[in-house]
C-alpha positions in Angstrom: 0.0 0.0 0.0 1.3 3.5 -0.9 1.9 6.3 1.5 2.0 4.5 4.8 3.0 7.6 6.9 3.9 6.6 10.5 2.9 8.6 13.6 6.6 9.1 14.4 7.2 10.6 11.0 4.2 12.9 11.3 5.3 14.0 14.7 8.7 14.7 13.4 7.4 16.9 10.6 4.9 18.7 12.9 7.7 19.5 15.4 9.7 21.5 12.9 7.2 22.6 10.2 4.4 25.1 10.1 2.4 25.3 6.8 0.9 28.6 5.7 -0.8 28.0 2.4 -1.3 25.9 -0.7 -2.0 27.2 -4.2 -3.1 24.2 -6.3 -3.7 24.3 -10.1 -5.3 21.3 -11.7 -5.8 20.8 -15.4 -8.6 18.2 -15.9 -8.5 18.4 -19.7 -5.2 16.6 -20.4 -6.5 13.0 -20.9 -8.4 10.1 -19.5 -5.6 8.6 -17.3 -3.8 11.6 -15.8 -4.2 15.3 -15.0 -1.7 18.0 -14.6 -1.2 19.0 -10.9 0.8 22.1 -10.0 1.2 22.9 -6.3 2.9 25.8 -4.6 3.2 25.4 -0.8 4.5 28.0 1.6 5.8 26.8 4.9 8.2 27.6 7.6 10.7 25.5 9.6 12.0 25.9 13.1 15.2 24.0 12.1 17.1 25.7 9.3 18.9 23.1 7.1 16.7 20.3 8.3 16.0 17.4 5.9 12.3 16.4 5.6 9.8 15.2 2.9 6.5 16.1 1.3 3.9 13.6 0.0 2.8 13.0 -3.6 1.7 9.8 -5.4 2.1 10.4 -9.1 3.3 8.5 -12.1 5.4 11.4 -13.3 7.0 14.5 -11.7 8.0 17.1 -14.2 9.9 19.3 -11.8 10.2 20.7 -8.3 11.7 24.0 -7.1 12.5 24.8 -3.5 13.2 28.5 -2.7 14.2 29.2 -6.3 16.5 26.1 -6.7 15.5 23.2 -8.9 15.5 19.8 -7.1 16.8 16.7 -8.7 13.5 14.9 -8.8 15.0 11.8 -10.4 17.0 11.3 -7.2 14.7 12.8 -4.6 11.2 11.5 -5.7 10.4 7.9 -5.2 6.8 7.9 -6.6 5.3 8.6 -3.1 7.6 11.1 -1.4 9.7 14.0 -2.4 12.7 14.5 -0.2 13.5 18.1 0.7 17.2 17.9 1.5 17.5 21.3 3.3 14.7 23.7 4.3 15.0 27.3 5.2 13.2 29.3 7.9 10.7 30.4 5.3 10.1 28.3 2.2 8.3 28.2 -1.1 8.1 24.9 -2.9 6.5 24.4 -6.3 5.9 20.9 -7.8 4.6 20.1 -11.3 3.4 16.6 -11.8 1.1 14.3 -13.7 -1.2 12.7 -11.2 -3.4 9.7 -11.9 -7.1 9.4 -11.9 -8.2 6.5 -9.6 -10.9 3.8 -10.0 -10.6 2.7 -6.4 -12.7 5.4 -4.6 -9.4 7.0 -3.3 -7.7 10.1 -4.4 -9.4 11.7 -7.4 -11.8 9.1 -8.6 -13.0 9.1 -12.3 -16.3 7.5 -13.3 -17.9 7.2 -16.8 -21.7 7.0 -16.7 -22.8 4.1 -18.9 -26.1 5.9 -19.6 -24.7 8.9 -21.3 -20.9 8.5 -21.3 -20.5 11.6 -19.1 -17.4 11.8 -16.9 -17.7 12.5 -13.2 -14.9 13.1 -10.8 -14.8 13.4 -7.0 -12.1 13.3 -4.3 -11.8 11.1 -1.3 -8.8 11.9 0.9 -9.4 10.4 4.4 -7.2 9.1 5.9 -4.2 10.3 3.7 -4.9 10.4 0.0 -4.9 14.2 -0.7 -1.4 13.6 -2.0 -2.8 11.6 -4.8 -4.2 14.8 -6.2 -1.7 17.5 -5.1 1.6 17.7 -3.3 1.1 18.2 0.4 2.2 17.4 3.9 -0.6 14.9 4.3 -1.3 14.8 8.0 -4.1 16.3 10.1 -2.1 18.6 12.3 -0.3 20.5 9.5 -3.3 22.7 8.7 -3.2 25.5 6.1 -5.4 27.5 3.8 -6.0 26.2 0.2 -6.5 28.2 -2.9 -7.6 26.1 -5.9 -7.6 26.8 -9.6 -9.2 24.2 -12.0 -9.3 23.9 -15.7 -12.3 21.8 -16.8 -14.6 21.2 -19.8 -17.2 24.0 -20.4 -20.2 21.7 -19.5 -18.9 20.8 -16.1 -19.7 22.0 -12.6 -16.7 22.3 -10.3 -17.1 22.3 -6.6 -14.5 22.7 -3.8 -14.4 23.9 -0.2 -14.5 27.6 -0.8 -17.5 29.9 -0.5 -19.6 30.3 -3.7 -17.9 33.6 -4.9 -15.7 31.7 -7.3 -14.3 33.1 -10.5 -15.3 31.3 -13.7 -14.0 32.4 -17.1 -13.4 30.9 -20.6 -9.8 29.6 -21.2 -10.0 28.8 -24.9 -12.7 26.9 -26.7 -12.4 23.6 -24.7 -11.6 24.8 -21.2 -13.1 26.9 -18.5 -11.0 28.3 -15.6 -12.4 28.0 -12.2 -10.7 29.9 -9.4 -11.7 29.3 -5.7 -10.7 31.8 -3.1 -8.5 30.7 -0.2 -10.2 28.5 2.4 -10.1 28.9 6.1 -7.3 26.9 7.8 -8.1 23.2 7.5 -6.5 19.8 7.3 -5.5 18.2 3.9 -7.9 15.2 4.3 -11.0 17.4 4.3 -10.1 19.4 1.1 -12.2 18.4 -1.9 -12.8 18.6 -5.6 -15.9 17.4 -7.3 -16.3 18.0 -11.1 -18.4 16.9 -14.0 -21.8 17.6 -15.6 -23.5 17.3 -12.2 -27.2 18.2 -11.8 -27.5 20.9 -9.1 -30.4 22.3 -7.0 -29.7 25.3 -4.8 -31.3 26.8 -1.7 -30.4 29.0 1.2 -30.9 28.8 5.0 -29.9 31.2 7.8 -27.5 33.0 5.4 -25.8 29.7 4.3 -26.0 28.9 0.6 -27.0 25.3 0.1 -26.4 23.0 -2.9 -27.4 19.4 -3.8 -25.6 17.6 -6.6 -26.0 14.3 -8.4 -25.3 12.8 -11.8 -27.5 14.1 -14.5 -28.9 10.6 -15.1 -30.2 10.5 -11.5 -31.7 14.0 -11.5 -35.3 12.8 -11.7 -34.8 10.8 -8.4 -33.2 13.6 -6.4 -35.7 14.4 -3.6 -34.3 17.8 -2.9 -37.1 19.0 -0.6 -36.6 16.1 1.9 -32.8 16.5 1.8 -33.0 20.3 2.4 -35.5 19.8 5.2 -33.1 17.6 7.2 -30.2 19.9 6.4 -32.0 23.0 7.7 -33.2 21.1 10.8 -29.6 20.1 11.5 -28.2 23.6 11.1 -30.8 25.1 13.4 -30.2 22.5 16.0 -26.4 22.5 16.0 -26.2 26.3 15.9 -28.3 26.4 19.1 -26.5 23.4 20.7 -22.9 24.3 19.9 -23.3 28.2 20.1 -20.6 28.5 17.4 -21.5 29.6 13.9 -20.9 27.2 11.0 -17.4 28.2 9.8 -17.1 27.3 6.1 -19.4 29.7 4.2 -21.5 27.6 1.9 -22.7 24.0 2.3 -22.8 21.6 -0.7 -23.9 18.0 -0.4 -22.9 15.8 -3.4 -24.1 12.3 -4.2 -21.3 10.7 -6.1 -20.8 7.3 -7.9 -18.8 4.4 -6.7 -18.2 5.8 -3.2 -16.5 3.5 -0.8 -18.2 4.8 2.4 -21.6 6.3 3.4 -20.3 9.9 3.3 -17.2 12.1 3.8 -17.1 15.4 5.8 -15.1 17.5 3.4 -15.5 21.1 4.7 -18.5 22.7 3.0 -18.5 20.0 0.2 -19.8 16.8 1.8 -19.8 13.7 -0.5 -22.3 10.9 -0.1 -22.8 7.5 -1.5 -25.2 8.1 -4.4 -27.3 5.1 -3.3 -28.9 7.7 -1.0 -30.6 9.0 -4.1 -33.3 6.4 -4.1 -34.3 5.4 -7.7 -36.7 2.8 -6.4 -39.1 2.7 -3.4 -37.4 2.1 -0.1 -38.7 1.8 3.5 -38.7 4.7 5.9 -35.7 3.0 7.6 -33.5 4.0 4.6 -34.7 7.6 4.9 -33.9 7.5 8.6 -30.4 6.2 8.0 -29.9 8.8 5.3 -30.9 11.5 7.7 -28.6 10.2 10.3 -25.7 10.3 7.8 -26.6 13.9 6.8 -26.5 15.0 10.4 -23.4 12.9 11.2 -21.4 14.7 8.4 -22.9 18.1 9.5 -21.7 17.5 13.1 -18.2 16.9 11.7 -18.2 20.5 10.5 -17.6 21.4 14.2 -16.1 18.2 15.5 -13.4 17.2 13.0 -13.3 20.1 10.6 -13.3 23.1 12.8 -11.5 21.3 15.7 -9.4 18.4 14.4 -7.6 15.6 16.1 -3.8 16.0 16.2 -3.2 12.4 15.0 -5.4 9.5 14.2 -5.1 8.0 17.7 -8.0 10.4 18.4 -10.1 9.4 15.3 -12.8 8.5 17.8 -13.1 12.1 18.8 -14.3 12.8 15.3 -16.4 9.8 14.6 -17.9 9.0 18.0 -18.9 12.5 18.6 -20.5 12.9 15.1 -22.4 9.7 15.6 -23.7 10.7 19.1 -24.5 14.2 18.0 -26.4 13.1 14.9 -28.6 10.7 16.8 -29.2 13.3 19.5 -30.2 15.8 16.9 -32.3 13.3 15.0 -34.3 12.3 18.1 -34.9 15.9 19.1 -35.2 17.9 15.9 -36.6 15.6 13.2 -39.6 13.3 12.7 -37.4 10.3 13.7 -38.0 10.6 17.4 -37.2 6.9 18.0 -33.6 7.4 16.7 -32.1 6.0 19.9 -34.0 2.7 19.2 -32.3 2.5 15.8 -29.0 3.4 17.5 -29.5 0.4 19.9 -30.3 -1.9 17.0 -27.7 -0.8 14.5 -24.7 1.1 16.0 -24.7 -0.5 19.3 -25.0 -4.1 17.9 -22.1 -3.3 15.6 -20.1 -2.1 18.6 -20.8 -5.1 20.7 -19.7 -7.4 17.8 -16.5 -5.5 17.3 -15.7 -5.3 21.0 -15.8 -9.0 21.4 -13.3 -9.7 18.6 -9.7 -10.6 19.5 -8.7 -7.4 17.7 -10.7 -5.1 19.9 -8.9 -2.0 21.0 -9.5 0.9 23.3 -11.7 3.7 22.1 -8.6 6.0 22.3 -6.5 3.8 20.1 -2.8 3.4 19.5 -2.4 4.2 15.8 1.2 3.7 14.8 0.7 4.3 11.0 -1.9 4.9 8.3 -2.4 1.2 7.6 -3.4 0.7 11.2 -5.8 3.7 11.0 -7.5 2.4 7.8 -8.7 -0.8 9.5 -9.8 1.2 12.5 -12.9 2.8 11.0 -14.9 0.2 12.9 -17.6 -0.4 15.5 -15.3 0.8 18.4 -14.4 4.1 16.8 -17.9 5.0 15.7 -20.5 3.1 17.7 -18.9 2.1 21.0 -17.5 5.6 21.3 -20.9 7.1 20.7 -22.5 4.8 23.2 -19.9 5.8 25.8 -20.4 9.5 25.0 -24.1 8.9 25.7 -23.1 7.2 29.0 -20.8 10.2 29.8 -23.7 12.7 29.1 -25.8 10.7 31.6 -23.0 10.6 34.1 -22.2 14.4 34.1 -25.6 15.6 32.9 -26.5 16.5 29.4 -26.5 20.2 30.0 -23.0 20.1 31.5 -21.8 17.8 28.7 -22.7 20.3 26.0 -21.5 23.3 28.0 -18.1 21.6 28.0 -18.3 20.9 24.3 -19.2 24.6 23.6 -16.2 25.8 25.5 -14.0 23.2 23.7 -15.0 24.5 20.3 -14.5 28.1 21.3 -11.0 27.6 22.7 -9.7 25.3 19.9 -11.4 26.6 16.7 -9.2 25.9 13.6 -6.7 24.0 15.8 -5.8 20.5 16.6 -6.5 18.7 19.9 -6.1 15.6 21.9 -8.4 13.8 24.3 -7.2 15.8 27.3 -8.3 19.0 25.8 -11.9 17.8 25.6 -11.9 16.3 29.1 -10.6 19.5 30.6 -13.7 21.4 29.5 -16.1 18.6 30.5 -14.6 18.5 34.0 -14.9 22.3 34.3 -18.5 22.3 33.2 -19.6 19.3 35.3 -17.4 19.6 38.4 -16.5 15.9 38.0 -13.0 14.4 37.9 -13.1 12.4 34.7 -9.6 10.8 34.9 -11.0 7.6 36.3 -13.8 7.6 33.9 -11.4 8.0 31.0 -9.2 5.2 32.2 -12.2 2.8 32.6 -14.0 3.7 29.3 -11.5 5.1 26.8 -8.3 3.3 27.6 -9.5 -0.3 28.2 -11.2 -2.9 26.0 -14.1 -5.3 26.2 -17.7 -5.2 27.1 -19.3 -5.8 30.5 -22.3 -8.0 31.1 -25.1 -7.0 33.6 -27.6 -9.4 35.1 -30.1 -9.0 37.9 -30.0 -11.0 41.1 -32.9 -10.9 43.5 -35.0 -12.8 46.0 -38.8 -12.5 46.5 -41.1 -13.4 49.4 -44.3 -15.4 49.4 -46.2 -12.5 48.1 -43.9 -12.1 45.1 -42.2 -8.9 46.4 -38.5 -8.3 46.2 -36.7 -8.8 49.5 -33.3 -8.1 47.8 -32.2 -6.8 44.4 -28.7 -6.3 43.0 -27.1 -5.7 39.7 -24.2 -8.0 39.0 -21.4 -6.9 36.7 -19.1 -9.3 34.8 -16.2 -9.0 32.5 -14.5 -11.4 30.2 -11.3 -13.0 31.6 -9.2 -11.6 28.7 -10.6 -8.0 29.4 -11.3 -8.0 33.1 -12.1 -4.3 33.6 -15.3 -3.7 35.7 -16.5 -0.1 35.0 -18.6 2.5 36.6 -22.0 2.7 34.8 -24.9 5.0 35.0 -27.9 2.9 34.2 -31.6 2.3 34.8 -33.6 -0.7 35.9 -37.1 -1.0 34.5 -39.9 -3.1 35.8 -42.4 -4.2 33.2 -45.8 -5.9 33.6 -48.0 -7.8 31.2 -51.4 -6.0 31.0 -54.4 -5.8 28.8 -52.6 -2.9 27.1 -49.4 -4.9 26.5 -46.2 -5.1 28.4 -45.7 -1.7 30.0 -43.2 -0.1 32.4 -44.5 0.2 35.9 -41.3 1.6 37.5 -37.9 2.8 36.7 -34.9 3.3 39.0 -31.7 5.1 37.8 -28.4 4.6 39.6 -24.7 4.3 39.5 -23.3 0.8 39.2 -19.7 -0.2 39.9 -17.8 -3.3 40.9 -19.2 -6.9 40.9 -22.3 -6.2 42.8 -24.5 -3.1 43.3 -27.5 -3.2 45.7 -30.7 -1.5 44.5 -32.4 -0.7 47.8 -35.2 1.3 46.0 -36.6 -2.0 44.6 -36.9 -3.9 47.9 -40.6 -4.3 48.7 -41.7 -3.8 45.0 -43.7 -6.5 43.3 -41.7 -8.7 41.0 -42.6 -7.8 37.4 -43.0 -10.0 34.4 -39.9 -8.4 32.8 -36.8 -7.0 34.6 -34.9 -4.9 32.1 -31.4 -3.9 33.1 -30.1 -0.9 31.3 -33.5 0.4 30.6 -33.4 3.4 28.2 -30.0 2.1 27.0 -27.9 4.6 29.0 -24.7 2.6 29.1 -22.7 0.4 26.9 -23.1 -3.2 28.2 -24.6 -6.6 27.4 -27.5 -7.6 29.5 -29.0 -10.9 30.6 -32.6 -11.7 31.5 -33.7 -13.8 34.5 -35.7 -16.9 33.7 -39.1 -15.3 34.1 -38.1 -12.3 32.1 -36.7 -14.4 29.3 -40.0 -16.4 29.2 -41.9 -13.2 29.0 -39.8 -12.1 26.0 -40.1 -15.4 24.2 -43.8 -15.5 24.7 -44.7 -11.9 24.1 -41.9 -9.7 23.0 -44.2 -8.1 20.4 -46.5 -6.9 23.3 -43.8 -4.5 24.6 -45.4 -1.2 23.8 -42.3 1.0 23.5 -39.8 0.5 20.7 -36.6 1.0 22.8 -37.3 -1.6 25.5 -38.5 -4.0 22.9 -35.3 -3.6 21.0 -33.2 -4.1 24.2 -35.1 -7.3 24.9 -34.5 -8.6 21.4 -30.9 -7.4 21.7 -30.4 -9.4 24.9 -31.6 -12.6 23.1 -29.3 -11.9 20.1 -26.3 -11.5 22.4 -27.2 -14.8 24.1 -27.4 -16.5 20.7 -24.0 -15.1 19.6 -22.5 -16.1 22.9 -23.8 -19.7 22.6 -26.2 -19.3 25.6 -29.3 -19.5 23.5 -29.8 -22.0 20.6 -30.0 -20.4 17.2 -33.2 -22.2 16.5 -34.7 -20.7 19.6 -33.7 -17.2 18.5 -35.3 -17.8 15.1 -38.5 -19.0 16.8 -38.4 -15.9 19.0 -38.3 -13.7 15.9 -40.9 -15.7 14.1 -43.3 -15.4 17.1 -42.6 -11.8 17.9 -42.1 -10.1 14.6 -45.8 -9.4 14.0 -45.8 -7.1 17.0 -43.0 -5.0 15.7 -44.2 -2.0 13.9 -40.9 -0.2 13.7 -39.6 -1.1 10.2 -35.9 -0.5 11.2 -36.3 -2.9 14.1 -38.2 -5.4 11.9 -35.5 -5.4 9.2 -32.7 -5.8 11.8 -34.5 -8.8 13.5 -35.1 -10.5 10.2 -31.5 -10.0 9.1 -30.3 -11.4 12.4 -32.7 -14.4 12.1 -31.4 -15.2 8.7 -27.8 -14.8 9.9 -28.5 -17.2 12.8 -29.8 -19.8 10.4 -26.7 -19.5 8.2 -24.0 -19.1 10.7 -25.1 -20.3 14.1 -27.6 -23.1 13.5 -26.9 -26.8 13.1 -26.5 -27.1 9.3 -28.8 -30.1 9.4 -31.5 -27.9 10.8 -30.8 -25.1 8.4 -33.5 -26.2 5.8 -36.1 -26.3 8.6 -35.1 -22.9 9.7 -35.3 -21.4 6.3 -38.7 -23.1 5.7 -40.1 -21.8 9.0 -38.9 -18.3 8.4 -39.9 -18.2 4.8 -43.4 -19.5 5.6 -43.8 -16.8 8.3 -42.7 -14.1 5.9 -45.2 -15.3 3.2 -47.9 -15.0 5.9 -46.8 -11.5 6.9 -46.5 -10.4 3.3 -50.1 -11.5 2.6 -51.4 -9.6 5.6 -49.3 -6.5 5.6 -50.7 -3.1 4.8 -50.7 -2.7 1.0 -48.0 -0.3 0.0 -46.6 -0.1 3.5 -43.0 -0.2 4.6 -43.4 -3.5 6.4 -44.7 -5.1 3.2 -41.5 -4.1 1.4 -39.3 -5.2 4.4 -41.0 -8.6 4.4 -40.5 -9.3 0.6 -36.8 -8.2 0.9 -36.3 -10.5 3.8 -38.0 -13.4 2.0 -35.6 -12.8 -0.9 -32.7 -13.4 1.5 -34.0 -16.7 2.9 -36.0 -18.4 0.1 -35.0 -22.0 -0.5 -38.2 -23.9 -0.6 -40.3 -24.3 -3.8 -43.1 -22.3 -2.2 -40.8 -19.4 -1.5 -38.9 -19.5 -4.8 -42.2 -19.8 -6.7 -43.4 -16.6 -5.1 -40.2 -14.8 -6.1 -40.5 -16.1 -9.7 -44.1 -15.0 -9.9 -43.3 -11.5 -8.5 -40.5 -11.1 -11.0 -42.3 -12.2 -14.1 -45.6 -10.6 -13.1 -47.6 -13.9 -12.8 -48.1 -13.1 -9.1 -49.1 -9.7 -7.7 -49.4 -8.5 -4.2 -51.7 -5.6 -3.5 -49.7 -2.4 -3.0 -46.4 -3.9 -3.9 -44.6 -2.4 -6.8 -41.8 -4.6 -8.2 -39.5 -1.8 -9.3 -36.0 -1.9 -10.6 -34.1 -2.5 -7.4 -36.6 -5.0 -6.1 -36.3 -6.9 -9.4 -32.6 -7.2 -8.9 -33.1 -8.4 -5.3 -35.5 -11.1 -6.5 -33.4 -12.2 -9.4 -30.3 -12.4 -7.3 -31.9 -15.0 -5.0 -33.2 -17.0 -7.9 -29.7 -16.9 -9.5 -27.9 -18.0 -6.3 -30.3 -20.9 -5.8 -29.9 -22.1 -9.4 -33.4 -21.0 -10.5 -32.1 -18.4 -13.0 -28.9 -17.8 -14.8 -27.0 -15.8 -17.5 -30.0 -15.3 -19.8 -32.1 -13.7 -17.1 -29.2 -11.6 -15.9 -28.6 -10.3 -19.4 -32.3 -9.5 -19.9 -32.4 -7.6 -16.6 -29.3 -5.6 -17.5 -30.7 -4.7 -20.9 -33.7 -3.2 -19.0 -31.4 -1.4 -16.5 -28.2 -0.5 -18.3 -27.1 1.9 -15.6 -24.1 1.8 -13.3 -26.2 0.2 -10.6 -27.5 -2.4 -13.1 -24.0 -3.2 -14.1 -22.9 -3.8 -10.5 -26.0 -5.9 -9.8 -25.4 -8.0 -12.9 -21.7 -8.5 -12.0 -22.7 -9.6 -8.5 -25.4 -11.9 -9.8 -23.1 -13.6 -12.3 -20.6 -14.3 -9.5 -23.4 -15.9 -7.4 -24.3 -18.4 -10.1 -23.9 -21.8 -8.3 -21.4 -23.4 -10.7 -17.7 -23.9 -10.5 -17.3 -22.2 -13.9 -19.0 -19.1 -12.6 -16.8 -19.0 -9.5 -13.7 -19.4 -11.7 -14.8 -16.5 -13.9 -15.5 -14.4 -10.8 -12.1 -15.1 -9.3 -10.4 -14.1 -12.5 -12.3 -10.8 -12.4 -11.4 -10.2 -8.7 -7.7 -10.7 -9.2 -7.5 -9.3 -12.8 -7.2 -5.6 -11.8 -9.7 -4.2 -14.2 -12.7 -3.6 -11.9 -13.6 -0.3 -10.3 -14.1 -0.3 -6.6 -17.9 -0.7 -6.5 -18.1 -3.5 -9.0 -15.1 -5.2 -7.3 -17.0 -5.4 -4.0 -20.1 -6.6 -5.8 -18.3 -9.4 -7.5 -16.6 -10.3 -4.2 -19.9 -10.6 -2.4 -21.4 -12.7 -5.1 -18.3 -14.9 -5.2 -18.7 -15.6 -1.4 -22.4 -16.3 -1.4 -23.0 -17.8 2.1 -24.8 -21.0 1.0 -22.2 -21.8 -1.6 -19.3 -22.7 0.7 -18.5 -25.9 -1.1 -18.1 -24.0 -4.3 -15.7 -21.6 -2.6 -13.6 -24.4 -1.0 -11.4 -25.0 -4.1 -10.3 -21.3 -3.9 -9.1 -21.5 -0.2 -5.4 -21.9 -1.1 -5.6 -19.3 -3.8 -7.1 -16.8 -1.4 -4.2 -17.2 1.1 -1.7 -17.2 -1.8 -3.0 -13.9 -3.1 -3.1 -12.1 0.3 0.4 -10.9 0.5 0.7 -9.7 -3.1 -2.6 -7.9 -2.8 -1.6 -6.2 0.4 1.7 -5.1 -1.1 0.5 -3.9 -4.6 -3.2 -2.9 -4.3 -4.5 0.2 -2.7 -5.7 0.1 0.9 -9.4 0.0 0.0 -9.0 -2.9 -2.5 -6.6 -4.9 -0.3 -8.8 -4.6 2.8 -12.0 -5.5 0.9 -10.3 -8.6 -0.5 -8.9 -9.7 2.8 -12.3 -9.2 4.6 -14.9 -10.3 2.1 -13.0 -13.2 0.5 -12.0 -14.7 3.9 -13.5 -18.2 4.2 -16.0 -17.2 6.9 -18.7 -19.6 5.6 -16.4 -22.6 5.9 -17.3 -23.0 9.6 -15.0 -25.8 10.5 -11.8 -26.3 12.6 -9.8 -26.6 9.3 -10.4 -22.9 8.6 -9.0 -21.9 12.0 -6.0 -24.1 11.4 -5.4 -22.8 7.9 -5.6 -19.2 9.2 -3.2 -19.9 12.1 -0.7 -21.5 9.8 -0.8 -18.6 7.4 -0.1 -16.1 10.2 2.6 -18.2 11.7 4.4 -18.8 8.3 4.0 -15.3 6.8 4.0 -12.8 9.6 1.6 -10.5 7.8 1.6 -6.8 8.3 -0.2 -5.8 11.5 -3.3 -4.4 9.8 -3.7 -7.5 7.6 -3.1 -9.8 10.6 -5.9 -8.0 12.4 -8.3 -8.6 9.5 -7.4 -12.3 9.5 -7.9 -12.8 13.2 -11.2 -11.0 13.0 -12.4 -13.4 10.3 -11.0 -16.3 12.3 -12.9 -15.1 15.4 -16.2 -15.1 13.5 -15.7 -18.8 12.5 -14.7 -19.7 16.0 -17.9 -18.0 17.4 -20.0 -19.8 14.8 -18.5 -23.1 15.8 -19.4 -22.5 19.5 -23.0 -21.3 18.6 -23.5 -24.3 16.4 -22.5 -26.6 19.2 -25.1 -25.1 21.4 -27.7 -25.4 18.7 -26.8 -29.1 17.9 -27.1 -29.8 21.7 -30.5 -28.2 21.8 -31.6 -30.2 18.8 -30.5 -33.4 20.5 -32.4 -32.5 23.6 -35.5 -31.5 21.7 
């Protein structure tokens, strides 16, 4: 992987250098493979005569001049770094190079729309890929202002970070010159360039010019009113909450093709995965997730862009805060008032999974280099950190928490910080010493488990009640928690909360005197309202209540927590997978929150594939499929749940009854009142039919002919890779390793190649996967190498041999730390599946 800057190298540069400004000129009219990149950077050094380096990945450097003297680029430039042999107190460096367009979603990505052959560009620089577009000191704490000039075709829109008063003038018949004024001081990784014949819609709010951009061929699907509504709600809420004005002038949001992530917080020019422009009908859950993403990136304008971490050790300060703030805003300022329920189901579940892997790490992580950072955009950095911030807000009080945040922004605007800088202000605002809290929560690993312990008298009243806290032996930290205990009763109106007690929990046992004398409820819910980050266990009566009537729980958050406890027990091998599937089957009809319903159905399908006895798998699929057919037939016509049920059915269909329904929906022989089988749903149905051998190349070709878009091409590529034949797998493998796929299609083919129910077809490629790992890691970009290592890992070969093969590879090859981490994470998933399957096999034998 190119450009693996280490923390020590970054600290060394930051110790002696201070960067003032960049003037960057880009000519985007020089060809399809490369563009001319000319950079002038002005910087100072505290050590006259020091030797240092600047970053640039480019196939050709034409020349470089430092303080008027030409540098010998043949000797000093290695394709990734330009050595500066001797710097002065004040310096001006100019570099002229041909930089390469990328097809990996990194650097300056180039995409050709198959609908109209239009070219679209966008940049993606986090963590350290700005130097694929221009010469720079590519680390977050060497901030500067950026002045950009771009030569582009006349039909193009060009967008960067600067406010909208750009200069635009003809530069000959085939070019237009765009000049963007200098930006405020910012880090290299949040600079941006987006260019092409983008469709644009403009608006304004509170003095801030707003823009929405997407490809011209998607313009009819851009729901600008809904997008602007959330944007305006976010600005109003954050301006009031943070008491610091948005700092970057205008605010553009750009939906771009083949994006690797959900979005990126470029200052004033946020890029989004263009799948958020919905070309087919989706459930409200997708709109909710889109809104959370919009608000997450907006929160970054303060936490990350205005105030930036010094080095990537504190990446969590950016991502955890943006996640927490976005959900807090969503729950308080938008129509998605149950956003914390979604957080519990999605983010927190992700965090719990990540925190139980052998590669778990503290929230405040030790990031020695860029490769380590790139695999750290994970459930700890985003979701556990956000959950812990929610816990901290409960611990110090929400008002004190945000008072500290406001002071932090005001003191550190346009600067770089570390964790201690935030804690200082939170302590001052709350009056609490947070050093112990920081050690417990930010500098340790692992998740605690809470369970109730109580005794009752003859009348059924508690005579004692305690919360027990446990920690895994490999991560033995017992933490201080602020949590609530809820008592829920079964009534004619459903399962409702009778009482709630909030308290501080620490150590192995915490007595809850307030509950002594209270009547034992049908459900005792530890961590009611989800205030802390923990796993919870249910006592025997509570578990029975959940199994028998989880759908009767009236409120969405406690219902989600009850389901979550059962899912944790399943993953930990304490509940048989078949019992979890039965729980979902029996309780799903009482779930009216579509996000929760989709999560539960996805987990039930995952339990059948990964955690159930393979011999029981056909029974599980038949039971779940049959229930989904019932739900589909009775769902509100045209409602979100109807769409959720048919999508879930398409992920589990194996019986003739299920597959016949999918075929009928696809060819129109069967209709369901209110259900529109639109473009994306057609691909979903066809994909399942292909992977089960019920359709093939002819049907894929026909569907692609009807949908010759970029999304259609990706869907077709993934479907072809999922054809259950050895020939199809061989063809998919050749495409994966061939080097001619763009990033989005590459991932689509990988996912089809590793179809979960086709493990035996994957088995012949096991040795080839391990043989390819090291070359891929050395020669591919970080995004491609990581995707290959993760997705192609033999996670569906759930057997001891997979563990042994992984151990042998690690022992024999001593892979790079970041690659080793990905391998042991994959291994841990197989090991967990083996344990869970053993539990399910035992349950089947007993039953």
